[in-house]
N, C-alpha and C positions, 0 to 999 in steps of 0.2 A: 485352607484357603490361601495362605501365604505361599505354600509350596506350589500350588496350582498356578498362582500368578507368576512365580519365578520360572516355572517350567514353560509357561506360555510366551514369555518375553522374546526368545529367539524367533519364534514363528511370527509374532506380532511385528518384529523389526522388518522381516521380509515383506509383510503385507503393507506396511505404511511407509517404508523406505527409511534410510539411515537418518536423513535430516529431520523428518517428522518425528522419528523415534527419539532422537536426542533432544529435540525441543519440547515435545508434548508428552512422551511416555516415560522417559527416564526420571523426570521429577516426581512422578506419581508414587505415593507410598501406600502399600496395601496393609490393612489392619484387620484384625478379627472382628466379626460382627455376627450376632445371632440371626440377623435378618438376611444375611448373605455375604457378598463380597463388597467391602467398603474401600473405595479408592480415594485417598485424600490428595487434593491438589492445592497449589499455593494461593489462588485468588479466585474471585467470582468470575472474572473474565476468562481465566484458565478453565474453570468449570464449564462455562457455556461453550467454549471452543471445543473442548474434548468431547462434550456430550453431543454437539452438533456434527462433528467431523469424524470421530473415532469410536464412539460408543458401540455402534453396530459391529465394527470389526473386532473390538475387544471381546464382545460377547461371542462372536463366531469363533474366535481363536480359543477362548476358554472352553467352548463347547467341543471343539475338536480334541482338546486335551483331556477333558473330564467326561466326555460322552453325553453331556446334557447341558442345556443353556442355564447358567446360574443367574441368580438375582444380583445385579451389579448396581451399586449406587456410587455416584461421583459427588463428593462433598468437599467443601473448603476446609482446610486444616484449621483447627482451633487456634493454634499458635500464630499462624499467619493472620487470621482474622483479628486477633488481639493486637498484633503488630501494626496491621493496617489502620486499626482504630486509633492507635497512638499517633501514627503519621498523619491522620486526617483531623486530629484535634485542632481547634481554632488557634491560629497563630497569634502571638502577642502583637499589639498595634505596631505598625511599622515605624511610626515616629519615635517609639521608645527604644528602638534598636538601631545601632549604627550599621547600615547595610554595607556589604562588600560590593566592589565595583562590578558592573555588567558591561559586556562588550556587545555593541549593537543596540539598536532601538526596537522596541516592540510596538505593535499597532494596538492602541488602547482598546478599541472596540472589538478586537478579535479575541473573544473569550469562549469558553465552553458554553456559557449561557446563550450566546448569540449564534452558536453553530447549529444549523438545522440538521438533525440526524434522520436518516432514512436507509432503505435497503442498500443504496449505492455506496454508502460510506460508514455503515454501522460498525463493521469490524475495525476499521481504522480509528473511529471515534473511541470505541471501548478500549482499544489497545493504548491510545494516547492517555486516556483516563487512568488506566492501570499503571502506565509508566509514571504518571504524576504521583500516584499513591506510593509506589515502591521504586523510586529512581535508582538505577544501578543494580537492582536486585533481581529483576525479571524483565525480559524483553530488552536485552542490551547486546548489541545496538538495536534500535528501533528504526527500520527502514520503511519510509512511506513514499509510495510512488503513484503517479496518475498523470493524466493529460494536463495541459495548460489551463489554468483558471478553474479548477474543480474544487479548490478548497484546501490544498496542502498548506499554503502559507497561513491561512486562518487557523488551521489545526495546530501547527507547531507554535504559533503565537499563543494560542489558548493553553497549550501544554506549558510553555514558558511562564505565562502569567500564574498558572496554578502552582507550579513549582515554587515560585517566589512568594506566593500567598501562604503556602504551607511553611516555608522557612525563609524569612526575609534576609537571613544571614548568608543564604546560599549565593555563591558567585556563579556567573553564567556567561557563556559566549553564544550569541544567537546572530548568525550572519550568513551571507551567501558564500558559496565556494569561490566566486570571483573576488569578493572582498578579502577572503582568507589569502588568496594568492597575491593580491595587490599589497596587502599588509606584509606578506613575506618578502616580496620584491623590494619594498621600501626598506625593510629591516636589513636585507642583504646589502643594499647600496650604502646604508649608513653604518654598516658593521655593527648591527645591534641584534644579531640572531639569538644571542643568549636571552635577551629581554623578550624577544618574540616567543621563544619556546616556553619561558616561564609564564608568559601571559596566557598562553592557550593550554598549557599542560597542568596548570594548577587550578583550573576552574572545576566546579562541582558538576557542571553539565555543559556539554557542547552540542549545539543545534546548528547543523550546516545545511543550508538550503541549496537546491540545484546542484547536487553533487556530480551530476553528469558533466559539469564544466571542467572537472579535473581530467577528463579523458584526453590522453595524448600529452599532458603536461607533466613530464617525468620528474622534474625537480620538485614541483608542488606535491605530486603524489608521494614522493619520498618523504617529504617533511610531514605530510598528513599521516602517513603510515606510522611514523614514530609517535606522533601526537596521539593517534588512536590507541596504539599499544599502551602508552603511558596511562591514559585515562582509563582504559578498560582494566588494566592490571590493578589500578587503584580503586576499582569498583565505582567509577564515576559514569554517569549516564551519557550516552552518545545517541543523538537523533539525527537521521539523515533523510533528505527528500530528493526525489529525482522524477523526471518525466517517464522513466522506464525502470524495470527491475535491474538488479546488479548484472545478471548474466547477459543482458541486452545492451549494456553500455560498452561500445566499442572503444578500444585502446585504453581500457582500464586494467591496471596490473592485476594479475591473478591473485597475488597475496592480499590486495585490497578487496577484490571481489569476494574471496573466501571469508574475509572478516565481516563484510557487509551481510553475507548470507548466513552468518553464524547466529544471528538474533532472529527477531520477528520481522517478516516482510509483509506489509499490508498495503492494499491498493484502494484507490478511490475511483469509482466509475462515474460517468455523466449522470446527473440527477434525473429522476423521473419527472413527468409533468406535475404530479402532486407535490413532489419535493421542491420544484421550481417555484410553484405558487407559495409554498410555505417560506422559502428563502426570501423571495422578493417582499413578502408581507412583513417578515421579521426585520429585514434591513430598512424598510420604510419606517417601522416602529422605532428603530434605534434613532432615526432622525426626527422623531416626534410626529410622524404622519400616520394616520389611520387609513390604510390603503383599502379601498372598496374591493371586494372579491372579483367583480367584473373587470376592473382595471388590472388587478394582479394576474388574472387569467390571460388577458391580452398580452401583457409583458412576458409571461411564461411561454406563450405560443409564438411570439414574434421576434424575440431576441435570439441570439446565437446559442450554440449548444453548451457553452461554458458558463459557470457562475459569474465569471468576470464580465462577460458580455451582458448578462442579466443585470448586474449592478450598473453597468454603463447605461443601459436603457432606462433604468429607474432614475439614475442621476439626471439624464437628459430631460425626462418628464418633470421631475420635481424642480429642476432649475428653470425650465420654461414657464411653469405655472407661477413660480415665485417671482421671476423677473417681470412677467407680464401682469402679475396680480390677478391671475385667472384661477378659478376653481378646477379641481380634477374632474375631467369630463371624458367619457368613453370615446366620443368622436374625435376629440382633440388628440387623445393618446393614439388612436388609430392613424391619424394623419402624421404624427411624429414618428411612429415606429412602423416601418413597412414590414410586411411579412417576409420571413426568411425562406427563400425558395432555392435551395441548392440545385445546380444543374444535375440531371441524371448522369451517372457514370456507368460505363460498360467495363466489366471486369472479365478478363480472359484467363483461361487456364495457364497460358504462357506467362502472363504477368505474375500469377501466383507462384509458378515455378521459379521465376527469377527472384522474387521477394524471399521465398523460403530458402533457396540455395544461398543467397547472400547472407541471410541471418545465421545460418548454420555453417557458413564458410565452406560450402560445397559448390559444385558446378551443376548446371541443369542436366548435363550428361550423367552425373552421378544419380540424380533422381530418376532418370529414365532407365538406368542400368538394372541389372539383375543382381547387383551386389547385396548380400544379405547381412552385412555387418550392422550392428545396432546403431552405429553412428550415421548410417545411411537410411536404414529401414524406418526409423522413427521420423526423421524429416520427410521422407517420402509419404508416409501415412498422413502426416500433418498437411502436406501439400494436396493430397487426394481429398482429405476432409474439407479443406477450405475451397477446393475446386467445386465440390458438390454444394457447399453452403453459399458461396459468394458468386460463383460463375453460373450457377444454376444449370450445370451441364449434366447430361445423362451419364449413368455408370459406364456404358460401352464407350462413349466419346472420351471420357476421362481415361479409361483403360488404354485406349488407342494412343493418347498423348503421353502416356507413361510407358513407352516402350512396347506397345502392342500387347499388353497383358489381358487376361480374361477379366470380364466385368465383375466376377465374384471376388476377385482380389481387391477391387476398389470398395465393394460393399463391406468386406471384412475390415479394411482400413478405417472406413468411416465409423463402424461400430466400435472398433478398438479405441479410436481417439475419443469418441463420445463417452465410453466407459471411463477412460482416464480422466476426462474433464470432470465427470461427476464424482470421482473418488479423490482426486488430487487438486487442491486449489491452485497449485503452481502451474498445472497444465492449463487451467482456465485462464490464468493471467497471461501465459505464453500465447494462447490463441487470440486473446484480446489485442495483444501487441501486434501480432502478425496481421490480424484483420485490419487494424488501423493503418499499418504500413501499406497493405495492399490497396486500401481505399485511397490513401494519399497518393500513391503512385498512379492510380487510375484517374484521379481528378487533376493531376498536375498538367 
């Protein structure tokens, strides 16, 4: 069994890609098992992720090598389970321990208990929990990205609270990238850079919010690069958030981008209608209000797409009822919160071509050309896929706008991108980013 596993690894690397292989396959340990092949992984989150995204490809690869589909079980390694249990043991009361200093303030109500979990954020939530259990040992760095107001700040605050609850002696820096830069500038002006470096490079965990703010700021990137390296080399946890994944952050140095991509990248999507109802209900409960389902539904339907806008609508309703001494009433809520009716947008193939070419640093001429280099063909397929999905254009019309190709070429491109999206989470993330950029351009 172990020999079969070792023999299958090179082919498995080709199927999942170097980055997925290094993150998810290399840490797996194969052991003998009378029931078949037992693959041991470090944590429960790791087990769920590999089972969901790679188990079928593992079986197929082993079948290619052995000539039959073996029984494969993915289990959490006993040693890691014991270690995790130690890490999750109740901490001693905080008042009995002299705590080490924290940099930055945490939002008290932003905890894992108050975070509503659903399909749109489940992976990010489970990853954050896993980081809290084993900081610096798995998923380091942890890069969390998503649109504005979708819950990134809540999740990193929850992670920070949990880290401190498990080990009150732990020192931590939790701040925005802008605050990091401003602190560095002040230290430079006061000739206190040695103290600045000690301050950030000796913490047990660094959580940096809105890391896209570093783009184009060479001196700050230089300082953060060395801070990151020092913490990473010492096995200290680094958590980063952004409104886009590392590869989409313009003017970010390649050496920083490669380090951000060396850990786990998880994204948060806009919440579903059911999640929005659960979120507004829970946030009302935190304020001691039992929100009727009918009112929760109205707030979920009529507020904007982000969680932040949902919170704002709830705050407005609760403040109005409190100040006027009025009970919660469906009609009053409807009067306060007008329905959100975004104007219809028209998306053209030309606007998609412009967006995709700018993202990949190509020209529209490149997309329309017959250049078959990988650096051009993949963006071209992406642009064709988005044209079919967003512009609702026919295959022949899309083919005409991409250099007068045959419509079968567009059909192949759409199928190819669809397959990549189903097999590779990174492709799905890329498509989500580009779709958002296309829609923003069309509505501007």
